[in-house]
C-alpha positions in Angstrom: -9.7 -32.6 -10.8 -12.2 -32.4 -8.1 -15.7 -31.7 -9.3 -16.6 -29.5 -6.6 -13.7 -27.5 -7.3 -14.9 -26.7 -10.6 -18.3 -25.8 -9.4 -16.5 -23.2 -7.2 -14.8 -21.7 -10.2 -18.0 -21.7 -12.1 -19.8 -19.9 -9.0 -17.2 -17.5 -8.4 -17.5 -16.8 -12.0 -21.1 -16.3 -12.2 -20.6 -14.0 -8.9 -18.2 -11.8 -10.6 -20.3 -11.4 -13.6 -22.8 -10.7 -11.6 -21.1 -7.9 -10.0 -20.0 -6.4 -13.6 -23.7 -6.4 -15.0 -24.8 -4.3 -11.8 -21.9 -2.2 -12.4 -22.7 -1.8 -16.2 -26.2 -1.0 -15.3 -25.3 1.8 -13.1 -23.0 3.2 -15.5 -26.1 3.2 -17.8 -28.4 4.3 -15.3 -26.0 7.4 -14.6 -24.9 8.3 -17.8 -26.4 11.5 -17.9 -25.9 12.5 -14.4 -24.0 15.6 -13.9 -24.4 16.2 -10.1 -23.3 13.6 -7.7 -22.4 13.7 -3.9 -19.1 14.7 -4.4 -20.2 17.7 -6.6 -19.2 16.5 -10.3 -20.5 14.6 -13.0 -20.8 10.7 -12.6 -17.5 9.0 -13.3 -17.9 5.6 -15.0 -16.8 2.4 -12.9 -15.2 -0.6 -13.9 -14.5 -4.0 -11.5 -11.1 -5.2 -11.4 -10.9 -9.0 -11.4 -8.1 -11.2 -10.1 -7.4 -14.8 -10.0 -8.6 -16.4 -6.7 -5.6 -19.0 -5.3 -6.8 -21.4 -2.5 -4.2 -23.4 -0.4 -4.5 -27.1 -0.1 -1.5 -28.5 0.3 0.1 -26.6 -2.7 -1.2 -23.7 -4.4 -4.0 -24.2 -7.1 -6.6 -21.9 -8.9 -10.0 -22.1 -7.1 -11.8 -19.0 -9.1 -11.9 -15.2 -9.5 -12.7 -12.9 -7.1 -13.2 -9.0 -7.2 -10.2 -7.0 -6.1 -11.7 -3.3 -6.4 -13.8 -1.3 -8.5 -12.2 1.7 -9.9 -13.3 4.7 -11.2 -12.7 5.6 -15.2 -10.2 8.8 -14.9 -10.9 9.4 -18.8 -12.3 13.0 -19.2 -15.8 14.1 -19.1 -17.8 14.9 -22.4 -18.4 18.7 -22.7 -21.3 19.8 -24.3 -22.6 23.1 -25.0 -25.9 23.8 -23.3 -26.2 27.4 -21.7 -29.6 26.8 -20.3 -28.5 23.6 -18.5 -28.2 24.3 -14.9 -24.8 22.9 -14.5 -23.5 25.0 -17.5 -20.1 26.8 -16.7 -19.8 30.2 -17.5 -19.0 29.3 -21.2 -22.0 27.2 -21.4 -20.6 24.0 -21.6 -21.7 21.1 -19.1 -19.4 18.4 -18.0 -21.4 15.0 -18.8 -20.3 11.7 -17.6 -17.5 9.5 -19.2 -20.1 6.8 -20.0 -20.2 5.7 -23.3 -23.7 3.9 -23.4 -22.7 1.9 -26.7 -19.9 0.7 -25.1 -21.5 -0.4 -21.7 -23.8 -2.3 -24.1 -21.4 -4.2 -25.7 -19.8 -4.8 -22.2 -23.3 -5.8 -21.0 -23.5 -8.6 -23.8 -20.1 -9.9 -23.1 -20.9 -10.2 -19.2 -24.0 -12.1 -19.9 -22.6 -14.4 -22.2 -19.4 -15.2 -19.5 -22.3 -15.5 -17.1 -24.3 -18.1 -19.0 -21.0 -19.8 -20.0 -20.3 -20.4 -16.1 -24.0 -21.7 -15.5 -23.6 -23.9 -18.2 -20.4 -25.3 -16.9 -21.7 -25.6 -13.5 -25.0 -27.6 -14.7 -22.5 -29.8 -16.9 -20.4 -30.8 -13.7 -23.5 -31.1 -11.5 -25.1 -33.5 -14.3 -21.5 -35.6 -14.4 -21.6 -35.9 -10.5 -25.1 -37.2 -10.7 -24.3 -39.6 -13.2 -21.5 -40.7 -11.3 -23.5 -41.4 -8.2 -26.2 -43.4 -10.0 -23.3 -45.9 -11.1 -23.3 -47.3 -7.9 -27.2 -47.9 -7.6 -27.0 -50.0 -10.7 
C-alpha cells in the first residue's frame, strides 16, 4: 500500500476527530443555554462521518470526511424553576438536550481516536524515513 495514502487516511482521521472534539466542546459550553438566535434552547450537535473514496484507476478508500453536522432531535430537559426568566406559564424551563457526562465520554473517545491517528501517521513517517536511509548506505 502507498505510504502517502496511509498518511492521508490518518490525517483525515485527525481532522474528523478534531471537528468532533470542537462539536463536543460547543455542546458542553452550551449545556445551560436556554435562549439561542432561533429563540429556543440550544440543541446538541453531532457530526456525521462517511468514508472518503478516491478514484485512482479503481475505487479505494482514502480516509474519512464529514458529511454534515446534525442536531439531536431528542426532547429538551424540563426543569421546574418559576424564577427563571425563560420559565413558561407553569414554571418549567426547557434546557438543552445535552448530557454533560455523555459528552465527556464522547470527548475521551474522540481524543483517543485522534491520538491513534497521530501514532499511525508517525509510524508511517518513520518507515518512510527508514526506507530513504537504506539507499544512503
